[in-house]
C-alpha positions as CSV (number, residue, x, y, z in Angstrom):
1,X,4.1,28.4,-9.6
2,X,1.8,25.6,-8.1
3,X,2.1,25.0,-3.9
4,X,3.5,21.5,-3.0
5,X,0.8,19.2,-2.0
6,X,1.6,17.9,1.5
7,X,-1.0,14.9,1.2
8,X,-1.4,12.4,-1.4
9,X,-5.2,12.5,-3.2
10,X,-6.7,9.5,-4.3
11,X,-10.7,9.2,-3.9
12,X,-12.9,6.1,-3.1
13,X,-13.8,5.0,-6.8
14,X,-9.9,4.9,-7.6
15,X,-9.1,2.8,-4.2
16,X,-11.9,0.4,-5.5
17,X,-11.1,0.3,-9.2
18,X,-7.4,-0.4,-8.0
19,X,-8.8,-2.8,-5.3
20,X,-6.2,-1.4,-2.8
21,X,-7.8,-1.7,0.3
22,X,-9.7,-4.6,1.6
23,X,-8.7,-6.2,5.4
24,X,-10.6,-9.5,4.5
25,X,-10.5,-9.3,0.9
26,X,-8.2,-12.3,-0.6
27,X,-8.0,-10.5,-3.9
28,X,-6.9,-6.7,-2.7
29,X,-3.2,-5.6,-2.6
30,X,-3.7,-5.1,1.5
31,X,-4.3,-8.9,1.4
32,X,-1.0,-9.5,-0.2
33,X,0.9,-7.9,2.5
34,X,-1.0,-8.7,5.1
35,X,1.4,-11.3,7.0
36,X,1.8,-9.2,10.5
37,X,1.7,-11.3,13.7
38,X,0.4,-8.5,16.3
39,X,-2.4,-5.9,16.6
40,X,0.3,-3.5,16.5
41,X,1.7,-4.6,13.0
42,X,-1.7,-4.2,11.8
43,X,-2.8,-1.2,13.0
44,X,0.4,0.5,11.8
45,X,0.2,-1.6,8.3
46,X,-3.6,0.3,8.0
47,X,-2.0,3.2,8.9
48,X,0.6,3.3,5.9
49,X,-1.7,2.0,3.4
50,X,-4.2,4.7,4.2
51,X,-1.6,7.1,4.0
52,X,0.5,7.9,1.3
53,X,3.8,9.8,1.2
54,X,4.8,12.9,-0.6
55,X,8.3,13.1,0.6
56,X,10.7,10.9,-1.5
57,X,13.6,11.0,1.3
58,X,10.9,9.4,3.7
59,X,9.9,7.0,1.1
60,X,13.1,6.3,0.6
61,X,13.9,5.7,3.8
62,X,10.7,3.5,4.6
63,X,11.8,1.0,1.6
64,X,15.6,1.1,3.0
65,X,14.2,-0.4,6.2
66,X,11.8,-2.9,4.6
67,X,14.6,-4.0,2.4
68,X,17.2,-4.7,5.2
69,X,14.5,-6.9,7.4
70,X,14.1,-8.7,4.2
71,X,17.8,-9.2,3.4
72,X,18.2,-10.0,7.2
73,X,15.8,-13.1,7.3
74,X,15.0,-12.1,10.9
75,X,11.8,-13.8,12.3
76,X,9.4,-12.0,14.7
77,X,10.6,-13.1,18.0
78,X,7.4,-12.0,20.1
79,X,4.9,-14.2,20.8
80,X,1.6,-12.7,19.7
81,X,-0.7,-13.6,22.5
82,X,1.8,-12.3,25.1
83,X,2.3,-9.2,23.2
84,X,-1.9,-8.9,23.4
85,X,-1.6,-9.6,27.1
86,X,0.7,-6.7,27.6
87,X,-1.2,-4.3,25.7
88,X,-3.8,-4.6,27.5
89,X,-1.9,-4.7,30.7
90,X,-0.2,-1.5,29.7
91,X,-3.5,0.3,28.6
92,X,-4.6,0.4,32.4
93,X,-3.9,3.4,34.3
94,X,-1.9,3.1,37.6
95,X,-4.0,4.1,41.0
96,X,-2.9,7.6,41.8
97,X,0.2,7.5,43.8
98,X,2.6,4.8,44.5
99,X,1.0,4.1,48.0
100,X,-2.7,4.0,46.5
101,X,-1.3,1.3,44.0
102,X,-0.3,-0.7,46.6
103,X,-3.6,-0.6,48.2
104,X,-5.1,-1.3,44.9
105,X,-2.6,-4.6,44.6
106,X,-3.3,-5.6,48.3
107,X,-7.1,-5.2,47.6
108,X,-6.9,-7.5,44.4
109,X,-5.3,-10.3,46.4
110,X,-7.4,-10.2,49.0
111,X,-10.4,-10.6,46.7
112,X,-8.7,-13.1,44.3
113,X,-8.3,-15.2,47.6
114,X,-12.0,-14.3,49.4
115,X,-14.3,-14.0,46.1
116,X,-12.2,-15.9,43.6
117,X,-11.9,-12.7,41.5
118,X,-9.7,-12.9,38.4
119,X,-8.1,-9.5,38.9
120,X,-5.2,-10.2,40.8
121,X,-4.2,-13.2,38.2
122,X,-4.6,-10.8,35.2
123,X,-2.5,-8.2,36.9
124,X,0.4,-11.3,37.5
125,X,-0.4,-12.7,33.7
126,X,0.0,-8.6,32.7
127,X,3.1,-8.1,34.4
128,X,4.7,-11.4,33.6
129,X,3.6,-11.0,29.8
130,X,5.5,-7.2,30.2
131,X,8.7,-8.3,31.5
132,X,8.6,-11.0,28.9
133,X,8.3,-9.0,26.2
134,X,10.5,-6.4,27.2
135,X,13.3,-9.3,27.9
136,X,13.1,-10.5,24.1
137,X,13.1,-6.8,22.9
138,X,16.1,-6.2,24.7
139,X,17.8,-9.2,22.9
140,X,16.6,-8.3,19.7
141,X,18.0,-4.9,19.9
142,X,21.6,-6.4,20.7
143,X,21.2,-8.6,17.6
144,X,20.2,-5.4,15.1
145,X,22.9,-3.3,16.8
146,X,25.5,-5.8,15.2
147,X,24.4,-5.8,12.0
148,X,26.0,-3.3,9.4
149,X,24.2,-2.8,6.4
150,X,21.3,-0.9,8.4
151,X,20.6,3.0,7.5
152,X,22.0,5.7,9.2
153,X,18.5,6.9,10.2
154,X,17.3,3.3,11.4
155,X,20.5,3.1,13.5
156,X,19.8,6.0,15.2
157,X,16.4,5.0,16.1
158,X,18.1,1.3,17.5
159,X,20.4,3.7,19.6
160,X,17.5,5.6,21.3
161,X,15.8,2.7,21.9
162,X,19.0,1.2,23.6
163,X,18.8,4.4,25.8
164,X,15.7,3.9,26.7
165,X,16.5,0.4,28.2
166,X,19.6,2.0,30.0
167,X,17.4,3.3,32.3
168,X,18.4,1.8,35.7
169,X,14.6,0.8,36.7
170,X,14.0,-0.7,33.5
171,X,17.3,-2.2,33.4
172,X,16.4,-4.2,36.9
173,X,12.6,-4.8,35.6
174,X,14.0,-7.1,32.9
175,X,16.3,-8.7,35.4
176,X,13.1,-9.9,37.1
177,X,12.2,-13.4,37.0
178,X,8.6,-13.7,36.1
179,X,8.4,-17.3,37.0
180,X,9.8,-17.0,40.7
181,X,6.8,-15.9,43.5
182,X,7.3,-12.3,43.7
183,X,5.8,-10.6,46.8
184,X,2.8,-8.4,46.5
185,X,5.1,-5.2,47.1
186,X,7.2,-6.2,45.1
187,X,4.3,-6.6,42.2
188,X,2.6,-3.3,43.0
189,X,6.4,-1.2,42.5
190,X,6.7,-2.7,39.6
191,X,2.5,-2.1,38.6
192,X,3.3,1.2,39.1
193,X,6.8,1.8,37.5
194,X,5.3,0.3,34.2
195,X,2.4,2.0,34.2
196,X,3.7,5.8,35.3
197,X,7.3,6.2,35.7
198,X,7.7,4.2,32.6
199,X,4.8,4.2,30.7
200,X,6.1,6.6,28.1
201,X,9.2,4.6,27.1
202,X,7.1,1.0,27.5
203,X,4.4,3.0,24.9
204,X,7.9,3.5,22.6
205,X,8.8,0.2,22.8
206,X,5.3,-1.2,22.0
207,X,5.4,1.1,18.9
208,X,8.9,-0.1,18.0
209,X,7.6,-3.9,18.0
210,X,5.2,-3.0,16.0
211,X,7.2,-1.4,13.3
212,X,9.6,-4.4,13.7
213,X,6.4,-6.8,12.7
214,X,5.2,-5.0,9.9
215,X,9.3,-4.5,8.5
216,X,10.0,-8.4,8.5
217,X,6.4,-8.9,7.3
218,X,6.7,-6.4,4.1
219,X,10.2,-7.5,3.8
220,X,9.4,-11.2,3.4
221,X,6.3,-10.9,1.0
222,X,8.9,-8.8,-1.4
223,X,11.4,-11.8,-1.0
224,X,8.7,-14.1,-1.5
225,X,6.9,-12.6,-4.8
226,X,10.0,-11.3,-6.1
227,X,9.1,-7.8,-5.5
228,X,11.7,-4.8,-5.7
229,X,11.9,-1.4,-4.3
230,X,11.3,1.7,-6.3
231,X,13.4,4.6,-5.8
232,X,11.5,8.1,-5.3
233,X,12.7,11.4,-6.6
234,X,11.9,15.0,-6.1
235,X,8.6,16.0,-7.9
236,X,10.1,18.3,-10.2
237,X,11.3,15.7,-11.9
238,X,8.3,14.8,-13.2
239,X,9.2,11.0,-14.4
240,X,8.0,7.5,-14.2
241,X,10.2,4.5,-15.5
242,X,9.9,0.8,-14.6
243,X,11.1,-2.4,-16.0
244,X,9.0,-5.7,-16.3
245,X,6.1,-3.7,-14.2
246,X,3.3,-6.1,-13.6
247,X,0.2,-6.9,-11.7
248,X,1.0,-7.7,-8.2
249,X,-2.4,-10.2,-7.5
250,X,-1.8,-12.0,-10.3
251,X,0.3,-14.9,-10.2
252,X,2.5,-15.4,-13.3
253,X,1.5,-12.2,-14.7
254,X,3.2,-10.8,-18.1
255,X,5.5,-7.8,-17.1
256,X,5.8,-4.6,-19.6
257,X,8.3,-1.5,-19.6
258,X,7.2,2.0,-19.3
259,X,9.0,5.4,-19.5
260,X,7.3,8.7,-18.7
261,X,8.6,11.9,-18.7
262,X,8.4,15.7,-19.9
263,X,7.8,15.7,-23.9
264,X,6.4,12.2,-23.3
265,X,3.7,12.4,-20.6
266,X,1.0,10.9,-22.2
267,X,0.4,6.9,-23.1
268,X,-2.9,6.4,-25.8
269,X,-3.0,3.0,-25.7
270,X,-5.2,0.8,-28.0
271,X,-6.0,-3.3,-28.3
272,X,-8.7,-5.0,-28.5
273,X,-11.2,-6.1,-25.7
274,X,-9.3,-9.1,-23.4
275,X,-6.2,-8.1,-24.8
276,X,-5.1,-6.7,-21.3
277,X,-5.6,-2.9,-21.5
278,X,-7.3,-2.7,-18.1
279,X,-5.2,-5.0,-16.3
280,X,-2.1,-2.9,-17.6
281,X,-3.5,0.1,-16.6
282,X,-4.4,-1.1,-13.2
283,X,-0.8,-2.5,-12.7
284,X,0.4,0.8,-13.1
285,X,-1.9,2.7,-11.1
286,X,-1.3,-0.1,-8.2
287,X,2.4,0.0,-8.4
288,X,2.6,3.7,-8.2
289,X,0.6,3.8,-4.8
290,X,2.7,1.3,-3.5
291,X,5.8,2.9,-4.4
292,X,4.0,6.3,-2.4
293,X,4.0,4.1,0.9
294,X,7.3,2.6,0.4
295,X,6.3,-0.6,-0.1
296,X,7.8,-3.3,-2.7
297,X,6.3,-3.0,-6.1
298,X,6.3,-5.8,-8.9
299,X,8.9,-5.0,-11.4
300,X,12.4,-5.6,-12.0
301,X,12.9,-1.7,-11.3
302,X,10.9,1.0,-10.9
303,X,12.2,4.7,-10.5
304,X,9.4,7.6,-10.2
305,X,8.9,11.4,-9.2
306,X,6.9,12.1,-6.4
307,X,3.2,12.3,-7.4
308,X,0.6,14.2,-5.6
309,X,-2.5,11.9,-6.2
310,X,-4.1,9.3,-8.5
311,X,-7.0,9.3,-10.7
312,X,-8.4,6.9,-12.3
313,X,-11.6,5.7,-14.6
314,X,-11.5,2.3,-15.3
315,X,-14.8,0.7,-13.9
316,X,-17.6,3.5,-14.5
317,X,-21.1,2.4,-14.2
318,X,-24.4,3.8,-13.9
319,X,-25.4,5.6,-10.9
320,X,-28.8,4.9,-9.9
321,X,-28.8,7.0,-6.6
322,X,-27.9,10.0,-8.5
323,X,-29.8,8.8,-11.4
324,X,-26.9,9.1,-14.0
325,X,-26.9,6.8,-17.1
326,X,-23.4,5.1,-17.8
327,X,-22.5,8.1,-20.4
328,X,-23.2,10.6,-17.7
329,X,-21.3,9.0,-15.1
330,X,-18.4,9.2,-17.6
331,X,-18.6,12.4,-18.1
332,X,-18.9,13.3,-14.4
333,X,-15.8,11.5,-14.0
334,X,-13.7,13.6,-16.6
335,X,-14.9,16.7,-15.4
336,X,-13.9,15.9,-11.8
337,X,-10.3,14.8,-13.1
338,X,-10.4,17.9,-15.0
339,X,-10.9,19.9,-11.8
340,X,-8.3,18.0,-9.8
341,X,-5.4,18.4,-12.6
342,X,-6.4,22.1,-12.9
343,X,-5.2,23.1,-9.2
344,X,-1.9,22.0,-10.5
345,X,-1.2,19.0,-8.4
346,X,1.4,16.5,-10.4
347,X,-1.3,13.8,-10.7
348,X,-1.3,10.4,-12.3
349,X,-4.4,10.3,-14.6
350,X,-5.8,7.1,-16.0
351,X,-9.1,6.5,-18.1
352,X,-10.0,3.1,-19.8
353,X,-12.5,3.1,-22.6
354,X,-13.3,6.5,-22.3
355,X,-17.1,7.6,-23.3
356,X,-17.9,3.7,-24.0
357,X,-21.3,4.6,-23.2
358,X,-22.1,6.6,-26.2
359,X,-22.4,6.2,-29.9
360,X,-19.1,5.8,-31.8
361,X,-19.0,9.4,-33.5
362,X,-19.4,11.0,-30.1
363,X,-17.0,8.3,-28.4
364,X,-14.4,9.5,-30.9
365,X,-15.0,13.1,-30.5
366,X,-14.8,13.0,-26.9
367,X,-12.1,10.7,-26.4
368,X,-9.9,12.8,-29.2
369,X,-11.0,16.1,-27.3
370,X,-10.4,15.1,-23.6
371,X,-6.9,13.6,-24.7
372,X,-6.1,16.4,-26.4
373,X,-7.0,18.8,-23.2
374,X,-4.9,16.3,-20.7
375,X,-2.0,16.5,-22.5
376,X,-1.6,20.0,-22.3
377,X,-0.6,19.5,-18.4
378,X,2.9,18.8,-18.6
379,X,3.0,18.0,-15.1
380,X,0.8,15.4,-14.8
381,X,1.1,11.7,-16.4
382,X,-2.1,10.6,-18.3
383,X,-3.1,7.2,-19.6
384,X,-5.7,6.7,-21.9
385,X,-7.3,3.6,-23.9
386,X,-9.5,3.2,-26.5
387,X,-10.8,0.6,-28.6
388,X,-11.7,3.5,-31.2
389,X,-8.3,3.0,-33.0
390,X,-9.0,5.7,-35.5
391,X,-8.8,8.6,-32.8
392,X,-4.6,7.7,-32.8
393,X,-4.4,9.1,-36.1
394,X,-5.5,12.3,-35.5
395,X,-3.2,12.8,-32.2
396,X,0.0,11.9,-33.8
397,X,0.8,15.8,-34.4
398,X,1.2,15.8,-30.7
399,X,4.8,15.3,-29.8
400,X,4.3,14.2,-25.8
401,X,1.9,11.4,-26.9
402,X,3.2,7.6,-27.5
403,X,1.4,5.2,-28.9
404,X,1.4,1.7,-27.7
405,X,-1.1,-1.2,-28.0
406,X,-1.8,-4.7,-26.7
407,X,-1.7,-7.4,-29.8
408,X,-3.9,-9.7,-30.7
409,X,-2.3,-13.1,-32.4
410,X,-4.7,-15.4,-34.4
411,X,-3.9,-19.0,-34.1
412,X,-6.4,-20.0,-37.3
413,X,-9.5,-18.3,-36.2
414,X,-8.9,-18.3,-32.6
415,X,-7.2,-15.0,-30.8
416,X,-4.4,-15.2,-28.6
417,X,-3.2,-12.8,-26.1
418,X,0.4,-11.9,-25.3
419,X,-0.1,-9.3,-23.0
420,X,3.1,-7.5,-24.0
421,X,2.9,-4.0,-25.0
422,X,4.1,-2.9,-28.5
423,X,5.0,0.4,-29.9
424,X,2.3,1.9,-32.3
425,X,-1.6,1.4,-32.9
426,X,-3.0,-1.7,-33.2
427,X,-4.7,-2.5,-36.3
428,X,-6.7,-5.6,-34.9
429,X,-10.0,-5.8,-36.0
430,X,-11.4,-9.5,-34.4
431,X,-14.8,-8.6,-33.1
432,X,-17.1,-10.3,-35.7
433,X,-14.5,-12.6,-35.7
434,X,-15.0,-13.8,-31.7
435,X,-18.5,-13.5,-32.4
436,X,-18.8,-15.8,-35.1
437,X,-16.7,-18.8,-32.9
438,X,-19.5,-18.2,-30.5
439,X,-21.8,-19.4,-32.8
440,X,-24.1,-16.1,-32.0
441,X,-25.1,-15.5,-35.6
442,X,-25.4,-19.4,-36.4
443,X,-28.3,-19.8,-33.4
444,X,-30.1,-16.7,-34.5
445,X,-30.4,-18.4,-37.5
446,X,-28.3,-15.6,-39.7
447,X,-25.7,-17.8,-40.4
């Protein structure tokens, strides 16, 4: 029996093919959710996107949290600039003892009066920002504590934060009027308190605020775009089911249903070029990845058992640096997938147009052999697409292979693509018609 993986495997090629990351790339999946307001929220968003989860309980708790904030219609109550000033302020260390810190504050005060040094002003601004943020956080906690539809685990976290705010010194601090004149001695005392005695508590509060930021942002994206939350099941269930699954980055994308489980864990996908096979496969991979980070998915509903990795081969090209031809690059990619599968991990594997870099006979033989080989690994989900439809007939003897196709409808001599998945193997052969429509043969003087 294979040992349970403690992390999720996905390589750079799969990340790139699915366009998952890319902080500043408008077409990336990351960019869709980049609606956070604070640097802490941005950092946490990056951590979540780069760390898929393999524990169904943790995933379902995260989705419940995002859903809670999405339904609550809360707005992020903190000023991003104030948060930034606070972060810079609390990152600074207190000077040794409380007396030493007091001496340091007095020195900054004198320097500001004699040499117009800005350190004392920055200290005051940092203290004001910190107290202002703490006040708002306390109000938010009281608001959250009064809500009924909160998960037990998050209510426990809110309770822990309330306990932190019940600290006598912190309670006194948030009562300070930051806009009134404060003596240098009081400033030194508050500064030492925040950076020493309450340093860990303040750090916990800042992390909580970052979580609030990302939870509100993700919840709003889900609501705005009509996304839903997938339900994670234990990996042993070996299943994946979704209704109206679509590409999250394509507005108005057509949704399709999918179900894979023990006994039907392979999909053999056919259809003409431009019929939507590649986009559909990317939709599956992207939403599976989003589900494993607890983010909303582009579907009407989705349920899945834990995967331990995703492996795709959708946009394989030449590798000039390694001296690989297109075909050899495909072979190497399949080899790596086979090695990953042989480890016993429960993977999602997707291959689009296998061996398109070689002749038709070798492509037929290779596609047939590889599909048959991967179909033996029942703990993996495997999707392979091809336009060599003859392979499908040879695969019909395998009971665990589903046959699906993307149809092409003809309106006269013009092909139309519905992007609606159908059961079976396509019989579409419109290649020559498209060539004639583009008048290529006429341009060459053949017709």
